[in-house]
MMTF fields as JSON, N, C-alpha, C and O atoms, coordinates in Angstrom:
{
  "mmtfVersion": "1.0.0",
  "mmtfProducer": "UNKNOWN",
  "numBonds": 379,
  "numAtoms": 380,
  "numGroups": 95,
  "numChains": 1,
  "numModels": 1,
  "chainsPerModel": [1],
  "groupsPerChain": [95],
  "chainIdList": ["A"],
  "bondAtomList": [4, 2, 8, 6, 12, 10, 16, 14, 20, 18, 24, 22, 28, 26, 32, 30, 36, 34, 40, 38, 44, 42, 48, 46, 52, 50, 56, 54, 60, 58, 64, 62, 68, 66, 72, 70, 76, 74, 80, 78, 84, 82, 88, 86, 92, 90, 96, 94, 100, 98, 104, 102, 108, 106, 112, 110, 116, 114, 120, 118, 124, 122, 128, 126, 132, 130, 136, 134, 140, 138, 144, 142, 148, 146, 152, 150, 156, 154, 160, 158, 164, 162, 168, 166, 172, 170, 176, 174, 180, 178, 184, 182, 188, 186, 192, 190, 196, 194, 200, 198, 204, 202, 208, 206, 212, 210, 216, 214, 220, 218, 224, 222, 228, 226, 232, 230, 236, 234, 240, 238, 244, 242, 248, 246, 252, 250, 256, 254, 260, 258, 264, 262, 268, 266, 272, 270, 276, 274, 280, 278, 284, 282, 288, 286, 292, 290, 296, 294, 300, 298, 304, 302, 308, 306, 312, 310, 316, 314, 320, 318, 324, 322, 328, 326, 332, 330, 336, 334, 340, 338, 344, 342, 348, 346, 352, 350, 356, 354, 360, 358, 364, 362, 368, 366, 372, 370, 376, 374],
  "bondOrderList": [1, 1, 1, 1, 1, 1, 1, 1, 1, 1, 1, 1, 1, 1, 1, 1, 1, 1, 1, 1, 1, 1, 1, 1, 1, 1, 1, 1, 1, 1, 1, 1, 1, 1, 1, 1, 1, 1, 1, 1, 1, 1, 1, 1, 1, 1, 1, 1, 1, 1, 1, 1, 1, 1, 1, 1, 1, 1, 1, 1, 1, 1, 1, 1, 1, 1, 1, 1, 1, 1, 1, 1, 1, 1, 1, 1, 1, 1, 1, 1, 1, 1, 1, 1, 1, 1, 1, 1, 1, 1, 1, 1, 1, 1],
  "groupList": [{"groupName": "MET", "atomNameList": ["N", "CA", "C", "O"], "elementList": ["N", "C", "C", "O"], "formalChargeList": [0, 0, 0, 0], "bondAtomList": [1, 0, 2, 1, 3, 2], "bondOrderList": [1, 1, 2], "singleLetterCode": "M", "chemCompType": "L-PEPTIDE LINKING"}, {"groupName": "LYS", "atomNameList": ["N", "CA", "C", "O"], "elementList": ["N", "C", "C", "O"], "formalChargeList": [0, 0, 0, 0], "bondAtomList": [1, 0, 2, 1, 3, 2], "bondOrderList": [1, 1, 2], "singleLetterCode": "K", "chemCompType": "L-PEPTIDE LINKING"}, {"groupName": "LEU", "atomNameList": ["N", "CA", "C", "O"], "elementList": ["N", "C", "C", "O"], "formalChargeList": [0, 0, 0, 0], "bondAtomList": [1, 0, 2, 1, 3, 2], "bondOrderList": [1, 1, 2], "singleLetterCode": "L", "chemCompType": "L-PEPTIDE LINKING"}, {"groupName": "GLY", "atomNameList": ["N", "CA", "C", "O"], "elementList": ["N", "C", "C", "O"], "formalChargeList": [0, 0, 0, 0], "bondAtomList": [1, 0, 2, 1, 3, 2], "bondOrderList": [1, 1, 2], "singleLetterCode": "G", "chemCompType": "PEPTIDE LINKING"}, {"groupName": "ILE", "atomNameList": ["N", "CA", "C", "O"], "elementList": ["N", "C", "C", "O"], "formalChargeList": [0, 0, 0, 0], "bondAtomList": [1, 0, 2, 1, 3, 2], "bondOrderList": [1, 1, 2], "singleLetterCode": "I", "chemCompType": "L-PEPTIDE LINKING"}, {"groupName": "SER", "atomNameList": ["N", "CA", "C", "O"], "elementList": ["N", "C", "C", "O"], "formalChargeList": [0, 0, 0, 0], "bondAtomList": [1, 0, 2, 1, 3, 2], "bondOrderList": [1, 1, 2], "singleLetterCode": "S", "chemCompType": "L-PEPTIDE LINKING"}, {"groupName": "PRO", "atomNameList": ["N", "CA", "C", "O"], "elementList": ["N", "C", "C", "O"], "formalChargeList": [0, 0, 0, 0], "bondAtomList": [1, 0, 2, 1, 3, 2], "bondOrderList": [1, 1, 2], "singleLetterCode": "P", "chemCompType": "L-PEPTIDE LINKING"}, {"groupName": "ALA", "atomNameList": ["N", "CA", "C", "O"], "elementList": ["N", "C", "C", "O"], "formalChargeList": [0, 0, 0, 0], "bondAtomList": [1, 0, 2, 1, 3, 2], "bondOrderList": [1, 1, 2], "singleLetterCode": "A", "chemCompType": "L-PEPTIDE LINKING"}, {"groupName": "VAL", "atomNameList": ["N", "CA", "C", "O"], "elementList": ["N", "C", "C", "O"], "formalChargeList": [0, 0, 0, 0], "bondAtomList": [1, 0, 2, 1, 3, 2], "bondOrderList": [1, 1, 2], "singleLetterCode": "V", "chemCompType": "L-PEPTIDE LINKING"}, {"groupName": "GLN", "atomNameList": ["N", "CA", "C", "O"], "elementList": ["N", "C", "C", "O"], "formalChargeList": [0, 0, 0, 0], "bondAtomList": [1, 0, 2, 1, 3, 2], "bondOrderList": [1, 1, 2], "singleLetterCode": "Q", "chemCompType": "L-PEPTIDE LINKING"}, {"groupName": "ASP", "atomNameList": ["N", "CA", "C", "O"], "elementList": ["N", "C", "C", "O"], "formalChargeList": [0, 0, 0, 0], "bondAtomList": [1, 0, 2, 1, 3, 2], "bondOrderList": [1, 1, 2], "singleLetterCode": "D", "chemCompType": "L-PEPTIDE LINKING"}, {"groupName": "GLU", "atomNameList": ["N", "CA", "C", "O"], "elementList": ["N", "C", "C", "O"], "formalChargeList": [0, 0, 0, 0], "bondAtomList": [1, 0, 2, 1, 3, 2], "bondOrderList": [1, 1, 2], "singleLetterCode": "E", "chemCompType": "L-PEPTIDE LINKING"}, {"groupName": "TRP", "atomNameList": ["N", "CA", "C", "O"], "elementList": ["N", "C", "C", "O"], "formalChargeList": [0, 0, 0, 0], "bondAtomList": [1, 0, 2, 1, 3, 2], "bondOrderList": [1, 1, 2], "singleLetterCode": "W", "chemCompType": "L-PEPTIDE LINKING"}, {"groupName": "ASN", "atomNameList": ["N", "CA", "C", "O"], "elementList": ["N", "C", "C", "O"], "formalChargeList": [0, 0, 0, 0], "bondAtomList": [1, 0, 2, 1, 3, 2], "bondOrderList": [1, 1, 2], "singleLetterCode": "N", "chemCompType": "L-PEPTIDE LINKING"}, {"groupName": "ARG", "atomNameList": ["N", "CA", "C", "O"], "elementList": ["N", "C", "C", "O"], "formalChargeList": [0, 0, 0, 0], "bondAtomList": [1, 0, 2, 1, 3, 2], "bondOrderList": [1, 1, 2], "singleLetterCode": "R", "chemCompType": "L-PEPTIDE LINKING"}, {"groupName": "PHE", "atomNameList": ["N", "CA", "C", "O"], "elementList": ["N", "C", "C", "O"], "formalChargeList": [0, 0, 0, 0], "bondAtomList": [1, 0, 2, 1, 3, 2], "bondOrderList": [1, 1, 2], "singleLetterCode": "F", "chemCompType": "L-PEPTIDE LINKING"}, {"groupName": "TYR", "atomNameList": ["N", "CA", "C", "O"], "elementList": ["N", "C", "C", "O"], "formalChargeList": [0, 0, 0, 0], "bondAtomList": [1, 0, 2, 1, 3, 2], "bondOrderList": [1, 1, 2], "singleLetterCode": "Y", "chemCompType": "L-PEPTIDE LINKING"}, {"groupName": "CYS", "atomNameList": ["N", "CA", "C", "O"], "elementList": ["N", "C", "C", "O"], "formalChargeList": [0, 0, 0, 0], "bondAtomList": [1, 0, 2, 1, 3, 2], "bondOrderList": [1, 1, 2], "singleLetterCode": "C", "chemCompType": "L-PEPTIDE LINKING"}, {"groupName": "THR", "atomNameList": ["N", "CA", "C", "O"], "elementList": ["N", "C", "C", "O"], "formalChargeList": [0, 0, 0, 0], "bondAtomList": [1, 0, 2, 1, 3, 2], "bondOrderList": [1, 1, 2], "singleLetterCode": "T", "chemCompType": "L-PEPTIDE LINKING"}, {"groupName": "HIS", "atomNameList": ["N", "CA", "C", "O"], "elementList": ["N", "C", "C", "O"], "formalChargeList": [0, 0, 0, 0], "bondAtomList": [1, 0, 2, 1, 3, 2], "bondOrderList": [1, 1, 2], "singleLetterCode": "H", "chemCompType": "L-PEPTIDE LINKING"}],
  "groupTypeList": [0, 1, 2, 3, 4, 5, 6, 2, 7, 8, 9, 10, 2, 11, 5, 4, 3, 10, 12, 4, 7, 1, 10, 13, 6, 4, 14, 7, 2, 5, 15, 4, 11, 11, 2, 16, 9, 1, 17, 2, 2, 4, 7, 10, 5, 6, 18, 2, 16, 7, 11, 17, 6, 11, 4, 2, 6, 3, 2, 14, 5, 17, 7, 16, 3, 14, 16, 2, 2, 15, 15, 14, 8, 2, 11, 7, 11, 8, 14, 4, 11, 14, 4, 2, 19, 3, 5, 14, 10, 4, 6, 7, 19, 15, 5],
  "groupIdList": [1, 2, 3, 4, 5, 6, 7, 8, 9, 10, 11, 12, 13, 14, 15, 16, 17, 18, 19, 20, 21, 22, 23, 24, 25, 26, 27, 28, 29, 30, 31, 32, 33, 34, 35, 36, 37, 38, 39, 40, 41, 42, 43, 44, 45, 46, 47, 48, 49, 50, 51, 52, 53, 54, 55, 56, 57, 58, 59, 60, 61, 62, 63, 64, 65, 66, 67, 68, 69, 70, 71, 72, 73, 74, 75, 76, 77, 78, 79, 80, 81, 82, 83, 84, 85, 86, 87, 88, 89, 90, 91, 92, 93, 94, 95],
  "secStructList": [7, 7, 7, 3, 3, 7, 2, 2, 2, 2, 2, 2, 2, 2, 2, 2, 2, 2, 2, 2, 2, 6, 6, 7, 2, 2, 2, 2, 2, 2, 2, 2, 2, 2, 2, 2, 2, 2, 2, 2, 2, 2, 6, 6, 1, 4, 4, 4, 1, 7, 5, 7, 6, 6, 6, 7, 1, 1, 7, 5, 7, 7, 3, 3, 6, 6, 3, 3, 3, 3, 3, 3, 3, 7, 1, 1, 7, 3, 3, 3, 3, 3, 3, 3, 3, 6, 6, 1, 7, 2, 2, 2, 2, 7, 7],
  "xCoordList": [7.565, 8.873, 8.995, 8.339, 10.216, 10.645, 10.358, 10.892, 9.629, 8.62, 9.956, 11.139, 9.429, 10.189, 9.204, 8.134, 9.254, 8.451, 9.294, 10.422, 8.052, 9.195, 8.983, 7.87, 10.175, 9.869, 8.747, 8.513, 7.809, 6.585, 5.608, 4.87, 5.743, 4.984, 4.824, 3.829, 6.524, 7.361, 6.612, 6.078, 6.597, 5.877, 4.74, 4.132, 3.852, 2.501, 1.835, 0.897, 2.667, 2.491, 2.905, 2.101, 3.887, 4.096, 3.074, 2.747, 2.298, 1.043, 0.062, -0.519, -0.186, -1.15, -1.129, -2.096, 0.26, 0.263, 0.192, -0.124, 0.432, 0.538, -0.922, -1.482, -1.423, -3.09, -3.714, -4.071, -3.977, -4.316, -3.855, -4.518, -2.514, -1.989, -2.519, -2.491, -3.134, -3.788, -4.809, -5.21, -5.251, -6.447, -6.41, -7.287, -5.477, -5.394, -3.79, -3.806, -2.608, -1.463, -1.177, -0.482, -1.849, -1.552, -2.142, -1.626, -3.498, -3.995, -3.364, -3.424, -2.87, -1.817, -0.371, 0.178, -0.1, 1.274, 0.56, 1.09, -0.682, -1.059, -1.789, -1.788, -2.46, -2.889, -1.74, -1.794, -0.522, 0.633, 1.38, 2.153, 0.907, 1.751, 0.704, 1.167, -0.404, -1.621, -1.133, -0.972, -0.881, -0.82, 0.514, 0.542, 1.723, 2.789, 2.66, 3.375, 1.789, 1.523, 0.768, 1.072, -0.224, -0.73, -0.147, -0.508, 1.272, 2.209, 2.861, 3.189, 2.946, 4.014, 3.172, 3.69, 1.675, 1.096, 0.936, 1.089, 0.515, 0.844, 1.959, 1.686, 3.043, 4.28, 4.381, 5.278, 3.61, 3.44, 2.657, 2.895, 1.625, 0.903, 0.172, -1.032, 1.307, 0.785, -0.092, -0.695, -0.23, -0.769, -2.636, -3.548, -2.64, -4.115, -4.894, -6.125, -4.077, -4.664, -5.067, -4.464, -6.147, -6.444, -5.384, -4.66, -5.205, -4.373, -5.345, -6.575, -4.358, -4.899, -4.238, -3.409, -4.799, -4.244, -4.493, -3.986, -5.605, -6.304, -5.161, -4.807, -4.643, -4.185, -2.66, -2.073, -1.77, -0.333, -0.872, -1.881, 0.366, 0.464, 1.292, 2.241, 0.553, 1.699, 1.113, 1.213, 0.589, 0.417, -1.315, -2.347, -0.831, -1.956, -2.212, -1.527, -3.632, -4.331, -4.191, -3.703, -4.742, -5.524, -5.877, -5.293, -7.031, -8.144, -7.606, -7.203, -7.391, -6.977, -8.401, -8.34, -9.128, -10.356, -10.631, -11.387, -10.115, -10.541, -9.17, -9.086, -8.289, -7.177, -6.804, -7.054, -6.091, -5.659, -4.377, -3.728, -3.822, -2.22, -1.966, -2.482, -1.008, -0.782, 0.747, 1.698, 0.966, 2.101, 2.351, 1.391, 3.455, 4.381, 5.002, 5.615, 4.802, 5.092, 6.879, 6.844, 7.911, 9.137, 9.586, 8.987, 10.908, 11.709, 12.35, 12.636, 12.493, 13.237, 12.476, 12.694, 11.399, 10.635, 9.199, 9.013, 8.21, 7.018, 7.254, 7.605, 7.121, 7.419, 6.164, 5.571, 5.695, 4.586, 4.938, 5.893, 4.179, 4.361, 4.037, 4.735, 2.462, 1.609, 0.77, 0.407, 0.386, -0.898, -1.559, -0.983, -3.144, -3.607, -5.366, -6.014, -5.508, -7.092, -7.853, -7.393, -9.221, -10.299, -10.534, -10.905, -10.589, -11.446, -10.648, -11.176, -9.202, -8.66, -8.593, -8.785, -8.209, -8.533, -6.86, -5.756, -6.969, -5.918, -4.907, -3.699, -5.45, -4.928, -4.127, -3.11, -4.598, -3.305, -2.192, -1.229, -2.245, -1.351, -0.213, 0.992, -0.58, 0.403, 0.953, 1.705, 0.42, 0.765, 2.05, 2.433],
  "yCoordList": [7.011, 6.068, 6.263, 6.94, 5.315, 5.658, 5.097, 3.999, 5.472, 4.606, 3.576, 3.915, 2.234, 1.445, 0.974, 0.567, 0.917, 0.232, -1.049, -1.071, -2.202, -3.531, -3.613, -3.411, -3.947, -4.246, -4.775, -4.31, -5.713, -5.775, -4.473, -4.134, -3.689, -2.501, -1.543, -1.126, -1.385, -0.695, -1.07, -0.205, -2.268, -2.839, -2.832, -2.946, -2.737, -2.478, -1.228, -1.142, -0.127, 1.388, 1.456, 2.001, 1.054, 1.098, 0.727, 1.508, -0.659, -1.227, -0.025, 0.375, 0.591, 1.478, 2.724, 3.341, 3.067, 4.067, 3.948, 4.948, 2.85, 2.33, 2.18, 2.702, 1.732, 1.71, 2.952, 3.188, 3.758, 4.412, 5.578, 6.279, 5.356, 6.349, 6.471, 7.392, 5.052, 4.848, 5.341, 5.292, 5.819, 7.282, 8.363, 9.222, 8.445, 9.962, 10.014, 10.194, 9.894, 10.272, 11.373, 11.093, 12.492, 13.411, 12.843, 12.928, 12.124, 11.978, 10.462, 9.952, 10.002, 8.929, 9.557, 9.081, 10.416, 10.967, 11.539, 11.474, 12.064, 12.744, 11.673, 11.767, 10.589, 9.421, 8.877, 8.828, 8.398, 7.74, 8.563, 8.212, 9.855, 10.896, 10.94, 10.923, 10.983, 10.587, 9.467, 9.661, 8.241, 7.129, 7.141, 6.707, 7.61, 7.806, 8.883, 8.716, 9.833, 10.681, 9.597, 9.59, 8.762, 8.106, 7.146, 6.972, 6.478, 5.764, 6.322, 5.741, 7.782, 8.498, 8.914, 9.146, 9.015, 8.796, 7.972, 8.229, 6.392, 5.548, 5.423, 5.14, 5.559, 5.484, 6.475, 6.195, 7.422, 8.656, 7.854, 7.878, 7.102, 6.574, 4.926, 4.696, 3.924, 2.596, 1.741, 0.819, 2.108, 1.457, 1.696, 0.932, 2.839, 3.386, 2.413, 2.433, 1.392, 0.885, -0.877, -1.74, -1.045, -2.53, -3.661, -3.623, -4.649, -5.685, -6.656, -6.655, -7.556, -8.907, -10.331, -10.945, -10.626, -11.904, -13.146, -14.267, -12.522, -13.652, -13.959, -15.084, -12.881, -12.982, -12.944, -13.728, -12.359, -12.799, -12.063, -11.427, -12.509, -12.382, -11.211, -11.03, -10.135, -8.6, -7.63, -6.403, -8.334, -7.113, -6.426, -6.839, -5.17, -4.154, -3.83, -4.276, -2.696, -2.51, -1.121, -0.591, -0.315, 0.836, 0.939, 0.571, 1.545, 1.781, 2.868, 3.586, 3.398, 4.678, 4.493, 3.482, 5.146, 5.001, 3.585, 3.031, 2.853, 1.387, 0.683, -0.54, 1.302, 0.453, 0.381, 1.227, -0.848, -1.118, -1.314, -2.174, -0.149, -0.556, -1.286, -1.1, -2.238, -3.356, -3.224, -3.124, -3.23, -2.671, -3.312, -3.75, -3.382, -4.093, -3.122, -2.115, -3.489, -2.137, -3.309, -4.496, -2.708, -3.564, -2.407, -1.398, -2.974, -2.644, -1.185, -0.295, -1.109, 0.183, 1.399, 2.585, 0.284, 0.98, 0.348, -0.805, 1.161, 1.028, 0.401, 1.218, -0.791, -1.023, -1.621, -2.556, -0.85, -0.76, -2.464, -2.644, -3.387, -4.923, -4.579, -4.638, -4.101, -4.308, -3.238, -2.574, -2.943, -1.731, -2.536, -3.035, -2.879, -4.005, -2.887, -2.139, -3.273, -2.988, -3.997, -5.134, -3.597, -3.999, -4.857, -5.698, -5.263, -6.132, -7.361, -8.311, -7.606, -8.402, -9.134, -8.639, -10.734, -12.168, -11.448, -11.483, -11.046, -10.214, -11.599, -11.593, -12.578, -13.518, -14.223, -14.863, -14.098, -14.89, -14.429, -15.108, -12.945, -11.834, -12.362, -12.266, -12.794, -13.069, -14.685, -15.082, -15.343, -16.959, -17.357, -18.525],
  "zCoordList": [12.486, 12.078, 10.547, 9.755, 10.381, 8.929, 7.968, 7.812, 7.163, 5.871, 5.22, 5.263, 4.612, 3.946, 2.672, 3.125, 1.333, 1.058, 0.161, -0.333, 0.212, -0.394, -1.851, -2.335, -2.675, -4.02, -4.531, -5.647, -4.089, -4.705, -4.633, -5.558, -3.18, -3.142, -4.57, -5.163, -4.861, -5.756, -7.069, -7.763, -7.351, -8.744, -8.498, -9.562, -7.397, -7.368, -7.93, -8.723, -7.228, -7.677, -9.099, -9.855, -9.548, -10.983, -11.788, -12.682, -11.618, -12.292, -12.09, -13.099, -10.904, -10.893, -11.596, -12.041, -11.65, -12.396, -13.642, -14.287, -14.245, -16.018, -16.088, -17.052, -15.471, -15.556, -15.564, -16.718, -14.887, -14.79, -16.149, -16.914, -15.968, -17.393, -18.688, -19.505, -18.705, -20.045, -20.513, -21.676, -19.648, -20.067, -19.422, -19.514, -18.754, -17.967, -17.259, -16.041, -17.81, -17.788, -16.334, -15.357, -16.544, -15.393, -14.194, -13.08, -14.518, -12.879, -12.466, -11.347, -13.428, -12.504, -11.687, -10.693, -12.243, -11.527, -10.041, -8.932, -10.338, -8.674, -7.918, -6.69, -8.531, -7.627, -6.817, -5.588, -7.634, -7.074, -6.056, -5.164, -6.459, -5.22, -3.931, -2.79, -4.11, -3.179, -2.296, -1.092, -2.888, -2.231, -1.552, -0.4, -2.143, -1.495, -0.101, 0.886, -0.183, 0.915, 2.14, 3.333, 1.512, 2.131, 3.433, 4.597, 2.326, 2.944, 4.27, 5.304, 3.85, 5.026, 6.225, 7.317, 5.967, 7.173, 7.789, 8.983, 7.424, 7.735, 8.617, 9.784, 8.335, 8.826, 10.28, 11.075, 10.539, 11.552, 12.662, 13.87, 11.979, 13.257, 12.957, 12.836, 12.888, 12.004, 12.739, 12.189, 14.449, 15.041, 14.982, 15.3, 14.533, 14.367, 13.394, 13.414, 12.369, 11.728, 11.76, 12.397, 10.955, 11.532, 11.424, 10.429, 12.309, 11.92, 11.104, 11.081, 10.382, 9.357, 9.627, 8.955, 10.695, 11.217, 10.233, 10.286, 9.139, 8.335, 7.476, 7.124, 7.189, 5.767, 6.196, 5.451, 7.087, 7.786, 9.287, 9.589, 10.049, 11.305, 11.149, 10.386, 12.357, 12.107, 10.714, 10.686, 9.769, 8.92, 9.285, 9.815, 8.632, 9.006, 7.73, 6.809, 7.478, 6.29, 6.418, 7.416, 5.112, 5.083, 3.875, 2.856, 4.039, 2.567, 2.139, 3.055, 0.755, 0.291, -1.125, -1.824, -1.291, -2.347, -2.598, -1.8, -3.638, -3.97, -3.595, -3.705, -3.234, -2.848, -1.491, -0.633, -1.323, 0.149, 0.233, -0.361, 1.317, 1.617, 2.83, 3.932, 2.453, 3.215, 3.824, 3.048, 5.509, 5.8, 7.161, 7.795, 7.59, 8.78, 9.717, 9.363, 10.895, 11.966, 12.108, 12.432, 11.845, 12.201, 13.335, 13.708, 13.737, 14.751, 14.27, 15.07, 13.118, 12.609, 11.533, 11.288, 11.033, 9.869, 9.895, 10.286, 9.459, 8.791, 7.306, 6.455, 6.946, 5.612, 5.08, 5.619, 3.677, 2.853, 2.182, 1.426, 2.53, 1.568, 0.146, -0.866, 0.386, -0.954, -1.189, -0.218, -2.319, -2.638, -3.407, -4.374, -3.087, -3.883, -4.214, -3.481, -5.454, -5.787, -4.965, -4.86, -4.251, -3.467, -4.109, -3.29, -4.991, -6.15, -6.144, -6.721, -5.489, -6.475, -5.166, -4.055, -5.529, -4.404, -3.302, -3.845, -2.252, -1.498, -0.853, -1.09, -0.154, 0.432, -0.678, -0.408, -1.927, -2.769, -3.103, -3.46, -2.994, -3.298, -1.939, -2.17, -0.842, 0.243, 0.48, 1.369, -0.443, -0.241, -0.851, -0.778]
}
């Protein structure tokens, strides 16, 4: 399916990259690329990933390292909604 990335997920990616770049700018770029490649894999087979109805109906998630990628399967695309560190208060970011 087509991949879409929400404005909030774009902000999440930028924040993740900025945080990692403080210590290692080269790793920041490669990690953001890895996250993007994971998004493409999600778009290829979105129904393989667990649903998260306790957070939002229709929301699914995929772990990548210490991060969780949250997405929805829409009619024309798989939309990445948020990319959050697993230690964060996840439900608070969806309310």
